N, C-alpha and C positions, 0 to 999 in steps of 0.2 A: 316203349311199347312194343312187343314184338309184332313183327308184320304178319298178317294172316291173308292167305289166299282163298278167295271165293269163286268158284266157277256156277254160273247161272245159265241154266238150259230153259228156254222159252220158246215153245212152237207155237204157231199160229198157222192158219190153214194152208197157204202157199208158200210159207217161210219157216225157218228154223233160226231164232235169234239165241245167240249167246253172249255171254260178258265174263270178264274176269275182273274182280274188284281185288284191291290191296287194302284191306281195312274198309274205309269208306270210300275210298277213291277208285274209279274206274280207269282200267289199264288197258282194257282190250273189249271193243265192241265189234260185233260181226254179225252181218244178217245173210244167210245162206237162202236164195231164193230157188223156189222148185217150181218146175213146170207142171201145169195140170195134167198133162199127159204122162210124167213120171209117176204121179200118185195114182192116177187111174188103174195102174197095174196091180195094186194092192186092192184086196176085196174088204178091208176094213182100216180104221184108222189106227187101231193097235199093230197092224201087220207092217205100218210104215216105221216101225221103231228103229229096225236094224239099219234100214235104209238112211234114215236121218241120222242115228248115231255114228256110222261110218262117215258121213260127211262132217261132222263135228270133229271127229278124231282126225281126219284129214286137215281140216282147217286149223286145228292146234298144232299139230306137227309141223305144217307148212309155216307157222310163225314162231316154230322153235320153243314152244311151251313146255317147259319140263313137267310133266303131268305128276312126279312125286311130290312137286311143291304145292300142289291144290291141297288145301287144308279140308275143305267142304264142299259139297255140291248142293246145290239149292235148285229144286225144279219148279216149274209153274204148276200152280196147284191144279188139280184135277177133279172131276166129279165123283168123289168116293161117297160113302154113307155120310149123313148129316153128323157134323161134329160142332164142339164150342170153339171157341176163336183160340188162336194160339199157334204153337210151333209143333210140328210132328215128324218124328222119324218115317220114313218110308219103310215099311216093312213087306213081308211077303203077302200079308191079307190085304193091304192097300194095292199091291200090285195085281192080285185076282179081281179085285172090285175094280180097278181102272180098266183092266182087259175087258171085263164083262160089261162094263157100263151100268153099273147098278143105279145111277142117277142119271143117266144118258150118255151118249157118245160125243164126244167133242175133241177137237185137236190139242186142249187143255190135259187131257188125261195122258198124252204124250210126254208132258213134263216129267211126271213122277215115274214113269217106266224106263224112259232113257236114262234120268237120273241115278235110278236104283241100279241099272244094269252098269253103269260107268262106276259107281261107287264100288260095286262088287269086284269089277275088274281090278280097280286101283287100289283095294284094300281101306276105302275110305267109308264114309256115311253120307246118306243123302236124306235131304229135308223139305218139307214143303210148309209155307205159313199161310195162315187163314186161307184155307181153300175156298172155292166158290160155293161150297156148301154149308159154311158157316151158318149154324140156326139158333138164333136167340129170339125168335118171334114169340110174342105174347099170345097167349090162348086165343084172345079175342081176334087176333090177325089171322088165326089158321081158319076162321070158320068162311066157308065160300058160299053158303047158301043151300047146299044139298050135302047131305051125310055121306054120299059115295065119293065126294070129293073133299080136298084138304090142300090148302094152299102151303106150297112148298118154298124153302128158302134156298134160292140160287140166284146170286148176285155178285158183284166185284168187290168181295169181301176185303182182298188184300188192299186193294187202293182207297176203298172206303175207310178202313181203319187207319192207314198210312196218312192220308191228308187230314184226317181229323184229329190225330194225335200232332201233326205238325201244326195244325191250327192251334189246338190246346196249348202248346207250347210257345207260340208266338203272343199269346195273350197271358201267358205266366199262369195257366191254370192245368190242371189235370183232366185228360179226358174223359175220366169217370166222374168228373164234378159237371160237366156240360150236358146239355141237350140241344142236340144238333140235327139240322135236316142236310144230307149229303147227296148232291145229284152228280152222277157220274155218267158221262155220255162218251163211250169209247169208240172204236172204229166199227165195232159191229152192234153191240146193244147199248141199252141205257138201264140202270138201276138207281132208284131214288129211294133213300132209306131215312127213317127216323131213328136216330142214336139217342138213347135215354141212358145217362150216366154211364156209357161205355158198352151199351148192349144195343143192337139193332132190333129194336122190338116190331118193326114192322118195315117191309120192302117189297115192292114188286118182283114177281118172279122172272129173272130177266132173259132166261135161255128161251124157254117156248111158250111161256105165259102171258101175264099182262103188262099194264103200263102203259105209257106212250110209246109210238112207233118209233122206230129210230133208224141208223143209216142203213142196215140190212133188215131188221125185224119188223114185223107187222104190229107188235104189241096187242092190246085188247082190240077183238073184233066183235062185229054184230053176232051173237052168238046163232040167232036163227038161220042168218045167211050162211054161217060158217056149216052147220049142221047139214042143211040144203047142200052145199057144195060137196062134202063129203059123200053124199048118198046119190049125187047125180050120175056117177059113173062115168064122169069126164076126168077124174084125177084120181091117182093111186095114191095111198097113205104116205108113201114116201114124196110124192110131189106136193102133197099139203103141207108135210112136215117142211119142205125145203122152203115153199112160200113162206110159210112163218117164221123160220130160223134165218133164212140167209138170202131170200128173194124179195124181202118186203120192204117198207120205208121208203128212204130215198131212191135205194136201187130199183124198186119197182116203179115209182112214180117219175124218175128223172133217168132211168137207165144206166147210172153209175153210182159207186159207193166211193168215190173219191171226193174227198172235202175240198182238194184245191179245184177240181173240175167243177164242183158246184158253185163254189165262190165266184169262178170265172164267169160261168153262165149268169148268176145274178148281177155280177159286175157290167156284163154285156147287156142287161136289159131283158133277159129271159123271164118272163112273167111268171111261167109256171114253176121255175126253180124259185122265184121269189116268194111265190105263195106258199108252196110246200115248206119252204123253211121257216115262214112265218106260223104255219100250222104247226110243226115240230114245237116251235118255241112255245106256242098256246099250250099244246098238250103237256110239254114239260113242267109250265108254269102251273097248271092245274094240278099235276101229281105232287109238285113240291108243298102247294098251298093246303093239299088235304092232310098233310102231316103237321100241320098247325093244330088240326083237332087231335092227331094221333097224340101229340105232346101236351094235350090239354092248354094251348095257348101260351107254354113256357119254353120259347125257343131262343137260346142265346146267339145262334147264327146259322145262315145258310151258306153250305159250301158248294161252289160250284167247279168241277174238274173235268178236264178233256179237251183236246185241241179243238173242238168246235167253238169254244169260248174265245178263241184267238180272233173270231170273227166279229168285228164289234157291233156289226148290225144284228147278228144272232143274240150275242149278249144282251143288248139294249132291249129286244124283244122281250126278254125273260126278265130283266131287272125292273122294266117298268110294272110288270103284273105283279111281283113280289116283294118290292121294295118296302113295302109297309109292315112285313111280317117280323123281320130280323136284319141285324147287320149281315151283309155279303161279303164272303172271302172268296177270292178268285185263284184257282190253280189249274191255269190253262195248259195242263199237260198231264199225262199218265205215266209215272215212271215205277214201274214194277220192278225193274232190275233195282233202282236204290231202295225198294221196300225190301226186296228179298236179300240183298247184302247188308242191310242193316238187322234183319233177323238172323242172316248167317253169322254175322261178328257178333251179337248177342248171345248165340249158342255157344262160340267159340270161347267167349269170355265168361261162360257161366252165368250170365245175366237174365236168362229167361228159363223157364222150365219147358222141357221137352216132354211132351205128351205122348202116351202109346195110343195107337190106332187099334 
């Protein structure tokens, strides 16, 4: 089999991660760290594009990678308009929507912007797979309680679909034959979705919406208190949104978003850390259990994914509440590089449809 070379561009808040895969094997992984003051010089997230892109090129050149040997570029998915699951070539329309933030502004948007620029410079093509805005919600799941509001689908679609397919393969089934509940707990947010025969028919809006609180996000809040806060005159809109999306959850309660520090606090007997960890496990368990109703009691498995499940204490606090629903499968990491490389290789081998945006 011919060797195919895949570059993956994966921006996060204060880092730009890159990887090179030869077929399914990683041959280069690098995390480029950014100081807060470096990024504060830019007025918006899209304005960071050239700064981060230059650092990527410098890193590749420093490690003597021949850029002509790159066959394909996979960008971390961004918040474009709602789409169906699958693989998309990054085109100008997508770039425009990523720059405008049509569904919200987040560092994920830089993945598509940087990948598109690099592809144009090298005469290659760039793609994203299962963006965070994959929308397969049932009509019932969209109803919020007031016609001026509609629930949106923004969640960790790439990892949800990736671990669901891995699980299906492990039990010699097709993903489309199973009913699954997938719980993703990442470094920032949480998304818990009901997968019915290959479609995520219900999932909490993980960016600035509901669901359990997480490492950095507040999740569902008491509505009246939130409204009163917004009109109190004490906070700007930006401050409230920051509280909801990046300064809530563990960060607000415990003063850190670092899981190793939180686990250390618990191990050293910090009762507040222990209590908030139990509260998160409680909230996660409730959300998982709610999808037993979504799937009408027909659940083949519950998949738990994310580094937090490396904590035996946290894992047990979740398992003891949901163990009666369905078998539990554990994937205690989020490997979006592996997922993107898999899709990249499928594109190069002609094994998947490339959709137009």
